[in-house]
N, CA, C and O atoms as a GROMACS GRO file, in nm:
protein
  376
    1UNK      N    1  -1.250   1.450   0.983
    1UNK     CA    2  -1.174   1.377   0.882
    1UNK      C    3  -1.272   1.298   0.794
    1UNK      O    4  -1.365   1.236   0.844
    2UNK      N    5  -1.250   1.303   0.665
    2UNK     CA    6  -1.337   1.232   0.572
    2UNK      C    7  -1.316   1.081   0.584
    2UNK      O    8  -1.211   1.034   0.628
    3UNK      N    9  -1.418   1.008   0.544
    3UNK     CA   10  -1.412   0.862   0.551
    3UNK      C   11  -1.296   0.805   0.469
    3UNK      O   12  -1.224   0.717   0.515
    4UNK      N   13  -1.278   0.856   0.347
    4UNK     CA   14  -1.172   0.807   0.259
    4UNK      C   15  -1.034   0.831   0.321
    4UNK      O   16  -0.948   0.743   0.318
    5UNK      N   17  -1.014   0.948   0.377
    5UNK     CA   18  -0.886   0.979   0.442
    5UNK      C   19  -0.862   0.888   0.561
    5UNK      O   20  -0.749   0.845   0.585
    6UNK      N   21  -0.966   0.860   0.636
    6UNK     CA   22  -0.954   0.771   0.753
    6UNK      C   23  -0.920   0.629   0.710
    6UNK      O   24  -0.839   0.563   0.773
    7UNK      N   25  -0.982   0.582   0.603
    7UNK     CA   26  -0.952   0.447   0.552
    7UNK      C   27  -0.808   0.441   0.503
    7UNK      O   28  -0.738   0.342   0.530
    8UNK      N   29  -0.762   0.542   0.433
    8UNK     CA   30  -0.623   0.546   0.387
    8UNK      C   31  -0.529   0.545   0.508
    8UNK      O   32  -0.426   0.477   0.506
    9UNK      N   33  -0.564   0.619   0.610
    9UNK     CA   34  -0.482   0.621   0.732
    9UNK      C   35  -0.477   0.484   0.798
    9UNK      O   36  -0.371   0.442   0.845
   10UNK      N   37  -0.587   0.413   0.802
   10UNK     CA   38  -0.591   0.278   0.860
   10UNK      C   39  -0.504   0.183   0.778
   10UNK      O   40  -0.428   0.105   0.834
   11UNK      N   41  -0.516   0.189   0.645
   11UNK     CA   42  -0.436   0.102   0.558
   11UNK      C   43  -0.286   0.129   0.575
   11UNK      O   44  -0.207   0.036   0.586
   12UNK      N   45  -0.249   0.256   0.578
   12UNK     CA   46  -0.108   0.291   0.596
   12UNK      C   47  -0.057   0.248   0.733
   12UNK      O   48   0.058   0.206   0.745
   13UNK      N   49  -0.139   0.258   0.835
   13UNK     CA   50  -0.097   0.214   0.968
   13UNK      C   51  -0.070   0.063   0.968
   13UNK      O   52   0.031   0.018   1.022
   14UNK      N   53  -0.159  -0.012   0.908
   14UNK     CA   54  -0.138  -0.158   0.900
   14UNK      C   55  -0.007  -0.190   0.828
   14UNK      O   56   0.072  -0.272   0.875
   15UNK      N   57   0.015  -0.124   0.714
   15UNK     CA   58   0.133  -0.154   0.632
   15UNK      C   59   0.261  -0.104   0.698
   15UNK      O   60   0.358  -0.180   0.707
   16UNK      N   61   0.263   0.021   0.742
   16UNK     CA   62   0.388   0.084   0.787
   16UNK      C   63   0.419   0.069   0.935
   16UNK      O   64   0.532   0.094   0.977
   17UNK      N   65   0.321   0.030   1.014
   17UNK     CA   66   0.346   0.011   1.157
   17UNK      C   67   0.343  -0.138   1.192
   17UNK      O   68   0.439  -0.192   1.247
   18UNK      N   69   0.232  -0.203   1.160
   18UNK     CA   70   0.219  -0.344   1.197
   18UNK      C   71   0.308  -0.436   1.112
   18UNK      O   72   0.356  -0.538   1.162
   19UNK      N   73   0.331  -0.399   0.987
   19UNK     CA   74   0.414  -0.480   0.897
   19UNK      C   75   0.546  -0.409   0.863
   19UNK      O   76   0.605  -0.432   0.758
   20UNK      N   77   0.592  -0.325   0.953
   20UNK     CA   78   0.712  -0.244   0.930
   20UNK      C   79   0.835  -0.331   0.901
   20UNK      O   80   0.914  -0.299   0.811
   21UNK      N   81   0.852  -0.439   0.976
   21UNK     CA   82   0.970  -0.524   0.956
   21UNK      C   83   0.975  -0.581   0.815
   21UNK      O   84   1.081  -0.584   0.753
   22UNK      N   85   0.860  -0.627   0.764
   22UNK     CA   86   0.855  -0.682   0.629
   22UNK      C   87   0.888  -0.576   0.524
   22UNK      O   88   0.962  -0.601   0.429
   23UNK      N   89   0.833  -0.456   0.542
   23UNK     CA   90   0.857  -0.347   0.447
   23UNK      C   91   1.005  -0.310   0.446
   23UNK      O   92   1.064  -0.295   0.339
   24UNK      N   93   1.066  -0.296   0.564
   24UNK     CA   94   1.207  -0.258   0.571
   24UNK      C   95   1.298  -0.370   0.523
   24UNK      O   96   1.404  -0.343   0.467
   25UNK      N   97   1.259  -0.493   0.544
   25UNK     CA   98   1.340  -0.606   0.496
   25UNK      C   99   1.341  -0.610   0.343
   25UNK      O  100   1.444  -0.639   0.283
   26UNK      N  101   1.229  -0.580   0.282
   26UNK     CA  102   1.219  -0.585   0.136
   26UNK      C  103   1.275  -0.461   0.069
   26UNK      O  104   1.348  -0.471  -0.030
   27UNK      N  105   1.242  -0.342   0.122
   27UNK     CA  106   1.274  -0.217   0.053
   27UNK      C  107   1.383  -0.134   0.120
   27UNK      O  108   1.417  -0.027   0.069
   28UNK      N  109   1.438  -0.179   0.231
   28UNK     CA  110   1.544  -0.106   0.299
   28UNK      C  111   1.493  -0.032   0.421
   28UNK      O  112   1.375  -0.001   0.433
   29UNK      N  113   1.587  -0.003   0.510
   29UNK     CA  114   1.552   0.067   0.634
   29UNK      C  115   1.491   0.203   0.603
   29UNK      O  116   1.533   0.272   0.510
   30UNK      N  117   1.392   0.241   0.681
   30UNK     CA  118   1.318   0.368   0.669
   30UNK      C  119   1.229   0.375   0.545
   30UNK      O  120   1.184   0.484   0.509
   31UNK      N  121   1.203   0.264   0.479
   31UNK     CA  122   1.110   0.262   0.366
   31UNK      C  123   0.967   0.262   0.417
   31UNK      O  124   0.938   0.206   0.523
   32UNK      N  125   0.880   0.324   0.341
   32UNK     CA  126   0.738   0.323   0.375
   32UNK      C  127   0.656   0.310   0.247
   32UNK      O  128   0.705   0.337   0.137
   33UNK      N  129   0.532   0.269   0.263
   33UNK     CA  130   0.439   0.260   0.152
   33UNK      C  131   0.325   0.357   0.181
   33UNK      O  132   0.259   0.347   0.284
   34UNK      N  133   0.303   0.449   0.089
   34UNK     CA  134   0.197   0.550   0.104
   34UNK      C  135   0.082   0.518   0.008
   34UNK      O  136   0.104   0.468  -0.103
   35UNK      N  137  -0.038   0.546   0.052
   35UNK     CA  138  -0.156   0.534  -0.032
   35UNK      C  139  -0.190   0.674  -0.080
   35UNK      O  140  -0.225   0.760   0.000
   36UNK      N  141  -0.179   0.697  -0.210
   36UNK     CA  142  -0.206   0.830  -0.265
   36UNK      C  143  -0.354   0.854  -0.291
   36UNK      O  144  -0.404   0.964  -0.269
   37UNK      N  145  -0.423   0.750  -0.337
   37UNK     CA  146  -0.563   0.768  -0.371
   37UNK      C  147  -0.635   0.634  -0.361
   37UNK      O  148  -0.576   0.528  -0.381
   38UNK      N  149  -0.763   0.640  -0.331
   38UNK     CA  150  -0.846   0.521  -0.318
   38UNK      C  151  -0.983   0.555  -0.375
   38UNK      O  152  -1.050   0.645  -0.325
   39UNK      N  153  -1.024   0.483  -0.478
   39UNK     CA  154  -1.153   0.507  -0.541
   39UNK      C  155  -1.233   0.379  -0.546
   39UNK      O  156  -1.180   0.272  -0.577
   40UNK      N  157  -1.362   0.389  -0.514
   40UNK     CA  158  -1.452   0.276  -0.520
   40UNK      C  159  -1.536   0.286  -0.646
   40UNK      O  160  -1.597   0.390  -0.671
   41UNK      N  161  -1.540   0.180  -0.726
   41UNK     CA  162  -1.621   0.177  -0.847
   41UNK      C  163  -1.752   0.105  -0.817
   41UNK      O  164  -1.753  -0.014  -0.789
   42UNK      N  165  -1.860   0.178  -0.824
   42UNK     CA  166  -1.991   0.120  -0.797
   42UNK      C  167  -2.030   0.022  -0.906
   42UNK      O  168  -2.085  -0.085  -0.878
   43UNK      N  169  -2.001   0.056  -1.032
   43UNK     CA  170  -2.041  -0.031  -1.143
   43UNK      C  171  -1.964  -0.163  -1.143
   43UNK      O  172  -2.022  -0.269  -1.169
   44UNK      N  173  -1.835  -0.159  -1.113
   44UNK     CA  174  -1.753  -0.281  -1.112
   44UNK      C  175  -1.748  -0.347  -0.976
   44UNK      O  176  -1.700  -0.460  -0.963
   45UNK      N  177  -1.796  -0.278  -0.873
   45UNK     CA  178  -1.786  -0.324  -0.735
   45UNK      C  179  -1.642  -0.365  -0.704
   45UNK      O  180  -1.615  -0.477  -0.660
   46UNK      N  181  -1.552  -0.271  -0.728
   46UNK     CA  182  -1.410  -0.294  -0.703
   46UNK      C  183  -1.344  -0.165  -0.657
   46UNK      O  184  -1.405  -0.058  -0.660
   47UNK      N  185  -1.220  -0.178  -0.613
   47UNK     CA  186  -1.142  -0.063  -0.568
   47UNK      C  187  -1.027  -0.037  -0.664
   47UNK      O  188  -0.969  -0.130  -0.719
   48UNK      N  189  -0.995   0.089  -0.682
   48UNK     CA  190  -0.874   0.128  -0.754
   48UNK      C  191  -0.788   0.204  -0.655
   48UNK      O  192  -0.832   0.303  -0.596
   49UNK      N  193  -0.668   0.158  -0.637
   49UNK     CA  194  -0.580   0.216  -0.536
   49UNK      C  195  -0.449   0.258  -0.600
   49UNK      O  196  -0.388   0.180  -0.673
   50UNK      N  197  -0.406   0.381  -0.573
   50UNK     CA  198  -0.276   0.430  -0.617
   50UNK      C  199  -0.185   0.439  -0.495
   50UNK      O  200  -0.220   0.499  -0.394
   51UNK      N  201  -0.068   0.378  -0.506
   51UNK     CA  202   0.026   0.379  -0.395
   51UNK      C  203   0.164   0.420  -0.439
   51UNK      O  204   0.195   0.427  -0.558
   52UNK      N  205   0.247   0.447  -0.341
   52UNK     CA  206   0.385   0.488  -0.368
   52UNK      C  207   0.475   0.420  -0.266
   52UNK      O  208   0.450   0.426  -0.145
   53UNK      N  209   0.579   0.355  -0.314
   53UNK     CA  210   0.680   0.296  -0.228
   53UNK      C  211   0.792   0.399  -0.216
   53UNK      O  212   0.859   0.430  -0.314
   54UNK      N  213   0.811   0.450  -0.096
   54UNK     CA  214   0.918   0.547  -0.073
   54UNK      C  215   1.036   0.469  -0.016
   54UNK      O  216   1.033   0.422   0.097
   55UNK      N  217   1.139   0.456  -0.099
   55UNK     CA  218   1.254   0.374  -0.065
   55UNK      C  219   1.340   0.441   0.041
   55UNK      O  220   1.352   0.564   0.046
   56UNK      N  221   1.399   0.360   0.125
   56UNK     CA  222   1.483   0.409   0.234
   56UNK      C  223   1.629   0.412   0.196
   56UNK      O  224   1.668   0.471   0.095
   57UNK      N  225   1.711   0.346   0.277
   57UNK     CA  226   1.856   0.352   0.263
   57UNK      C  227   1.910   0.276   0.141
   57UNK      O  228   2.010   0.317   0.082
   58UNK      N  229   1.844   0.168   0.104
   58UNK     CA  230   1.893   0.085  -0.007
   58UNK      C  231   1.813   0.116  -0.131
   58UNK      O  232   1.691   0.098  -0.135
   59UNK      N  233   1.883   0.163  -0.234
   59UNK     CA  234   1.816   0.189  -0.361
   59UNK      C  235   1.897   0.120  -0.470
   59UNK      O  236   2.001   0.169  -0.513
   60UNK      N  237   1.847   0.005  -0.513
   60UNK     CA  238   1.908  -0.068  -0.624
   60UNK      C  239   1.800  -0.153  -0.690
   60UNK      O  240   1.685  -0.152  -0.647
   61UNK      N  241   1.838  -0.227  -0.793
   61UNK     CA  242   1.739  -0.304  -0.868
   61UNK      C  243   1.672  -0.412  -0.786
   61UNK      O  244   1.558  -0.449  -0.814
   62UNK      N  245   1.740  -0.464  -0.685
   62UNK     CA  246   1.682  -0.573  -0.607
   62UNK      C  247   1.560  -0.529  -0.526
   62UNK      O  248   1.476  -0.613  -0.492
   63UNK      N  249   1.548  -0.402  -0.493
   63UNK     CA  250   1.432  -0.356  -0.416
   63UNK      C  251   1.317  -0.310  -0.505
   63UNK      O  252   1.210  -0.275  -0.454
   64UNK      N  253   1.337  -0.310  -0.635
   64UNK     CA  254   1.232  -0.267  -0.726
   64UNK      C  255   1.139  -0.383  -0.761
   64UNK      O  256   1.118  -0.415  -0.878
   65UNK      N  257   1.087  -0.444  -0.660
   65UNK     CA  258   0.993  -0.555  -0.672
   65UNK      C  259   0.869  -0.517  -0.593
   65UNK      O  260   0.874  -0.506  -0.471
   66UNK      N  261   0.760  -0.496  -0.661
   66UNK     CA  262   0.640  -0.447  -0.593
   66UNK      C  263   0.552  -0.557  -0.538
   66UNK      O  264   0.442  -0.529  -0.491
   67UNK      N  265   0.597  -0.680  -0.542
   67UNK     CA  266   0.513  -0.792  -0.498
   67UNK      C  267   0.475  -0.780  -0.350
   67UNK      O  268   0.362  -0.811  -0.314
   68UNK      N  269   0.568  -0.737  -0.264
   68UNK     CA  270   0.536  -0.722  -0.122
   68UNK      C  271   0.434  -0.610  -0.102
   68UNK      O  272   0.340  -0.625  -0.024
   69UNK      N  273   0.451  -0.500  -0.171
   69UNK     CA  274   0.357  -0.389  -0.159
   69UNK      C  275   0.218  -0.434  -0.202
   69UNK      O  276   0.119  -0.404  -0.134
   70UNK      N  277   0.208  -0.506  -0.313
   70UNK     CA  278   0.079  -0.558  -0.358
   70UNK      C  279   0.017  -0.648  -0.253
   70UNK      O  280  -0.102  -0.636  -0.222
   71UNK      N  281   0.097  -0.738  -0.199
   71UNK     CA  282   0.048  -0.833  -0.099
   71UNK      C  283  -0.001  -0.762   0.028
   71UNK      O  284  -0.109  -0.794   0.079
   72UNK      N  285   0.078  -0.669   0.079
   72UNK     CA  286   0.039  -0.597   0.201
   72UNK      C  287  -0.086  -0.513   0.180
   72UNK      O  288  -0.171  -0.504   0.270
   73UNK      N  289  -0.098  -0.451   0.065
   73UNK     CA  290  -0.217  -0.370   0.037
   73UNK      C  291  -0.340  -0.461   0.027
   73UNK      O  292  -0.445  -0.429   0.082
   74UNK      N  293  -0.326  -0.573  -0.043
   74UNK     CA  294  -0.438  -0.668  -0.053
   74UNK      C  295  -0.479  -0.718   0.086
   74UNK      O  296  -0.598  -0.728   0.117
   75UNK      N  297  -0.379  -0.748   0.170
   75UNK     CA  298  -0.408  -0.794   0.307
   75UNK      C  299  -0.480  -0.688   0.388
   75UNK      O  300  -0.572  -0.719   0.463
   76UNK      N  301  -0.438  -0.562   0.375
   76UNK     CA  302  -0.499  -0.456   0.455
   76UNK      C  303  -0.639  -0.421   0.408
   76UNK      O  304  -0.724  -0.384   0.490
   77UNK      N  305  -0.667  -0.431   0.280
   77UNK     CA  306  -0.799  -0.400   0.225
   77UNK      C  307  -0.906  -0.492   0.284
   77UNK      O  308  -1.019  -0.450   0.308
   78UNK      N  309  -0.870  -0.617   0.309
   78UNK     CA  310  -0.965  -0.715   0.362
   78UNK      C  311  -1.025  -0.668   0.494
   78UNK      O  312  -1.142  -0.694   0.520
   79UNK      N  313  -0.948  -0.600   0.576
   79UNK     CA  314  -0.996  -0.553   0.706
   79UNK      C  315  -1.098  -0.440   0.695
   79UNK      O  316  -1.178  -0.419   0.786
   80UNK      N  317  -1.096  -0.368   0.584
   80UNK     CA  318  -1.185  -0.254   0.568
   80UNK      C  319  -1.302  -0.285   0.473
   80UNK      O  320  -1.417  -0.253   0.503
   81UNK      N  321  -1.272  -0.348   0.359
   81UNK     CA  322  -1.373  -0.369   0.256
   81UNK      C  323  -1.413  -0.515   0.234
   81UNK      O  324  -1.501  -0.542   0.152
   82UNK      N  325  -1.353  -0.607   0.302
   82UNK     CA  326  -1.385  -0.748   0.279
   82UNK      C  327  -1.316  -0.800   0.155
   82UNK      O  328  -1.199  -0.771   0.131
   83UNK      N  329  -1.388  -0.877   0.077
   83UNK     CA  330  -1.328  -0.945  -0.038
   83UNK      C  331  -1.351  -0.875  -0.171
   83UNK      O  332  -1.378  -0.941  -0.271
   84UNK      N  333  -1.340  -0.744  -0.176
   84UNK     CA  334  -1.356  -0.672  -0.302
   84UNK      C  335  -1.232  -0.689  -0.389
   84UNK      O  336  -1.120  -0.693  -0.338
   85UNK      N  337  -1.251  -0.698  -0.520
   85UNK     CA  338  -1.134  -0.699  -0.610
   85UNK      C  339  -1.065  -0.562  -0.606
   85UNK      O  340  -1.131  -0.458  -0.598
   86UNK      N  341  -0.933  -0.563  -0.612
   86UNK     CA  342  -0.855  -0.439  -0.604
   86UNK      C  343  -0.763  -0.430  -0.724
   86UNK      O  344  -0.691  -0.525  -0.757
   87UNK      N  345  -0.766  -0.314  -0.789
   87UNK     CA  346  -0.672  -0.285  -0.897
   87UNK      C  347  -0.570  -0.187  -0.841
   87UNK      O  348  -0.607  -0.084  -0.784
   88UNK      N  349  -0.442  -0.219  -0.858
   88UNK     CA  350  -0.337  -0.138  -0.797
   88UNK      C  351  -0.251  -0.069  -0.902
   88UNK      O  352  -0.222  -0.125  -1.008
   89UNK      N  353  -0.211   0.050  -0.869
   89UNK     CA  354  -0.108   0.121  -0.944
   89UNK      C  355  -0.004   0.166  -0.842
   89UNK      O  356  -0.032   0.251  -0.757
   90UNK      N  357   0.115   0.109  -0.850
   90UNK     CA  358   0.221   0.137  -0.754
   90UNK      C  359   0.339   0.201  -0.827
   90UNK      O  360   0.377   0.156  -0.935
   91UNK      N  361   0.395   0.305  -0.768
   91UNK     CA  362   0.516   0.368  -0.821
   91UNK      C  363   0.620   0.380  -0.711
   91UNK      O  364   0.592   0.357  -0.594
   92UNK      N  365   0.740   0.414  -0.751
   92UNK     CA  366   0.852   0.426  -0.657
   92UNK      C  367   0.894   0.571  -0.641
   92UNK      O  368   0.877   0.653  -0.732
   93UNK      N  369   0.950   0.602  -0.525
   93UNK     CA  370   1.004   0.733  -0.497
   93UNK      C  371   1.123   0.716  -0.404
   93UNK      O  372   1.130   0.618  -0.330
   94UNK      N  373   1.214   0.807  -0.407
   94UNK     CA  374   1.333   0.801  -0.322
   94UNK      C  375   1.328   0.907  -0.215
   94UNK      O  376   1.420   0.916  -0.133
   0.00000   0.00000   0.00000
């Protein structure tokens, strides 16, 4: 397994297993957050991360708030990369 794939797997495990209750409380039962891509910029010394919130049972305007996803991703990055700045692109899926 490549290093990048392993890091994505670790981040998703933190978000979807360890923080599962928070994700389901915010986005509905059976919701998950997937990391689609992770790129490290050597020149900027930062990360660019693309993620997807896959909504569960509840799909309405109240769950279209990406603040929890941003927070959980920022929290999980610290365990792998330390204090690097992270630029996020998050989208929704049903």
